[in-house]
DRENDREN-403626 format. One line per 4 residues: their letters; for each residue x, y, z of N, C-alpha, C, O. Coordinates in steps of 0.2 Angstrom, whole numbers, plus 2048, in hexadecimal, padded with zeros to 3 digits. Layout:
residues N
a = X:Y:Z:X:Y:Z:X:Y:Z:X:Y:Z | ... $
end
This chain:
residues 76
mtav = 776:A3B:EC5:772:A3D:EC5:76B:A3A:EC2:765:A3B:EC4 | 76D:A35:EBE:767:A32:EBC:764:A2B:EC1:75F:A28:EC1 | 76A:A2A:EC6:769:A25:ECC:766:A2A:ED0:761:A27:ED3 | 765:A30:ED3:765:A35:ED7:75C:A35:ED4:758:A34:ED8 $
nrmg = 75B:A35:ECE:753:A37:ECB:751:A31:ECD:74D:A31:ED1 | 755:A2B:ECB:750:A24:ECD:74C:A24:ED4:746:A23:ED6 | 753:A25:ED7:752:A26:EDE:74B:A29:EE0:747:A26:EE3 | 74D:A2E:EDD:747:A35:EE1:73F:A31:EDF:73B:A30:EE3 $
mrms = 73F:A2F:ED8:73A:A2B:ED5:735:A28:ED9:72F:A28:EDA | 73C:A22:EDC:73A:A1B:EE0:737:A1F:EE6:732:A1C:EE9 | 739:A25:EE9:73A:A29:EEE:732:A29:EF0:730:A26:EF5 | 72F:A2E:EEB:72A:A2F:EE9:725:A29:EE8:71F:A29:EEA $
sdan = 727:A25:EE5:722:A1F:EE3:722:A1C:EE9:71C:A1B:EEB | 727:A1A:EED:726:A17:EF4:721:A1A:EFA:71E:A16:EFE | 721:A22:EFA:71E:A27:EFE:716:A24:EFC:713:A23:F01 | 713:A25:EF4:70F:A23:EF5:70B:A1E:EF5:704:A1E:EF5 $
drpt = 70F:A18:EF6:70C:A12:EF6:70D:A10:EFD:70A:A0B:EFE | 711:A13:F01:710:A0F:F08:70A:A14:F0C:709:A1A:F0A | 707:A10:F11:702:A14:F15:705:A17:F1A:70A:A15:F1E | 702:A1B:F1A:705:A20:F22:6FF:A23:F25:6FA:A25:F22 $
gmdi = 700:A25:F2C:6FC:A29:F2F:6F6:A2B:F2D:6F1:A29:F2F | 6FA:A31:F27:6F4:A36:F22:6F1:A33:F21:6EB:A34:F22 | 6F3:A2D:F1B:6EE:A29:F17:6EB:A25:F1A:6E9:A21:F16 | 6E8:A24:F1F:6E5:A1F:F24:6DE:A25:F25:6D8:A23:F25 $
dagq = 6DF:A29:F26:6DA:A31:F2A:6D4:A31:F23:6D5:A30:F1D | 6CF:A32:F25:6CC:A33:F21:6CA:A3B:F20:6CB:A3F:F25 | 6C6:A3B:F1A:6C3:A42:F18:6CA:A45:F16:6CF:A42:F15 | 6C7:A4D:F14:6CB:A50:F12:6D0:A52:F15:6D2:A57:F13 $
ssas = 6D5:A51:F1B:6D9:A51:F1E:6DE:A4D:F1A:6E3:A4F:F17 | 6DD:A48:F1B:6E0:A43:F17:6E2:A45:F10:6E8:A44:F0F | 6DF:A48:F0D:6E0:A4A:F07:6E5:A50:F05:6E8:A50:F00 | 6E6:A54:F0A:6E9:A58:F0C:6F1:A59:F0F:6F6:A5D:F0D $
svtt = 6EF:A52:F14:6F6:A50:F16:6FA:A4D:F10:700:A4D:F10 | 6F7:A49:F0C:6FB:A47:F06:6FE:A4B:F01:703:A4B:EFE | 6F9:A4F:F01:6FC:A55:EFD:703:A59:EFE:708:A5C:EFB | 702:A59:F04:706:A5D:F06:70D:A59:F07:713:A5C:F06 $
tnen = 70C:A54:F09:712:A50:F09:714:A4F:F00:71A:A4E:EFF | 711:A4E:EFD:712:A4E:EF7:718:A53:EF5:71E:A52:EF3 | 714:A59:EF6:717:A62:EF6:720:A60:EF9:726:A5F:EF7 | 71D:A5E:F00:723:A5E:F04:729:A5A:EFE:72C:A5D:EFB $
lstq = 729:A54:EFD:72B:A50:EFA:731:A52:EF2:736:A51:EF0 | 729:A56:EF0:72B:A5A:EEB:730:A60:EEB:735:A61:EE7 | 72F:A64:EF0:736:A69:EF1:73B:A67:EF5:73E:A6B:EF8 | 73E:A60:EF7:741:A5E:EF9:746:A5C:EF2:74C:A5E:EF1 $
mqei = 743:A57:EEE:746:A55:EE9:747:A5A:EE4:74C:A59:EE0 | 743:A60:EE3:747:A67:EE0:74D:A68:EE4:752:A68:EE1 | 74C:A6A:EE9:753:A6B:EEE:75A:A66:EED:760:A68:EEE | 758:A60:EEB:75E:A5C:EEA:75F:A5B:EE3:764:A58:EE1 $
yeti = 75A:A5E:EE0:75D:A5E:ED8:763:A65:ED7:768:A65:ED4 | 75F:A6A:EDB:762:A70:EDA:76B:A6D:EDC:770:A6C:ED8 | 76A:A6D:EE2:773:A69:EE5:776:A65:EE1:77C:A65:EE1 | 772:A61:EDE:775:A5C:EDA:77A:A61:ED2:780:A60:ED1 $
nila = 775:A65:ED0:778:A6A:ECB:77D:A6D:ECD:782:A6C:EC9 | 77D:A71:ED2:783:A74:ED5:789:A6F:ED7:78E:A6F:ED4 | 788:A6B:EDA:791:A65:ED9:790:A64:ED3:795:A66:ED0 | 78B:A61:ECC:78D:A60:EC6:792:A64:EC4:797:A62:EC3 $
ssiq = 78F:A6B:EC3:793:A70:EC1:79A:A73:EC5:79F:A75:EC2 | 799:A72:ECA:7A0:A72:ECE:7A6:A6E:ECC:7AB:A71:ECB | 7A4:A68:ECB:7A8:A60:EC9:7A9:A62:EC2:7AE:A60:EC0 | 7A6:A66:EBE:7A7:A67:EB7:7AC:A6F:EB7:7B0:A70:EB2 $
tlnd = 7AC:A71:EBB:7B2:A77:EBC:7B8:A74:EBE:7BD:A76:EBB | 7B8:A70:EC4:7BD:A6D:EC5:7C1:A68:EBE:7C7:A68:EBE | 7BE:A65:EBB:7BF:A60:EB7:7C3:A67:EB1:7C9:A66:EAF | 7C0:A6B:EAF:7C4:A70:EAC:7CA:A72:EAE:7CF:A72:EAA $
etqr = 7CA:A75:EB4:7D0:A75:EB7:7D7:A71:EB6:7DC:A72:EB4 | 7D4:A6B:EB8:7D8:A67:EB8:7DC:A66:EB0:7E2:A66:EAF | 7D8:A65:EAD:7DA:A66:EA6:7DE:A6B:EA3:7E2:A6A:E9E | 7DD:A70:EA7:7E0:A76:EA5:7E7:A76:EA7:7EC:A77:EA3 $
lrfr = 7E7:A74:EAE:7EF:A73:EB1:7F1:A6E:EAF:7F7:A6F:EAF | 7EE:A68:EAC:7F3:A65:EA9:7F5:A68:EA2:7FB:A69:EA0 | 7F2:A69:E9F:7F4:A6C:E9C:7FD:A73:E9B:802:A72:E98 | 7FA:A79:E9F:800:A7A:EA1:803:A77:EA4:808:A7B:EA5 $
iaes = 806:A70:EA7:80B:A6C:EA9:80E:A6B:EA4:813:A6C:EA2 | 80A:A67:E9F:80B:A64:E99:811:A6A:E94:817:A68:E92 | 80F:A70:E94:813:A74:E90:81A:A75:E94:81F:A76:E91 | 81B:A75:E9B:822:A77:E9F:826:A73:E9E:82B:A73:EA1 $
end
């Protein structure tokens, strides 16, 4: 999860550092385009974090079940 967090921070940083066609435009439309791009990145990162949390929870459940089964087999 730490690696994904770092990657997300790097993606946000890289996206802000690189000029895009939207950054070259002058005026208010440029600012609103950058804001929209940042909001899209934020939404995508939130979806990634939610997916990671679901996967982490599932892995924990599988680990717990594996331990339970090992204990049962050892009792047999």
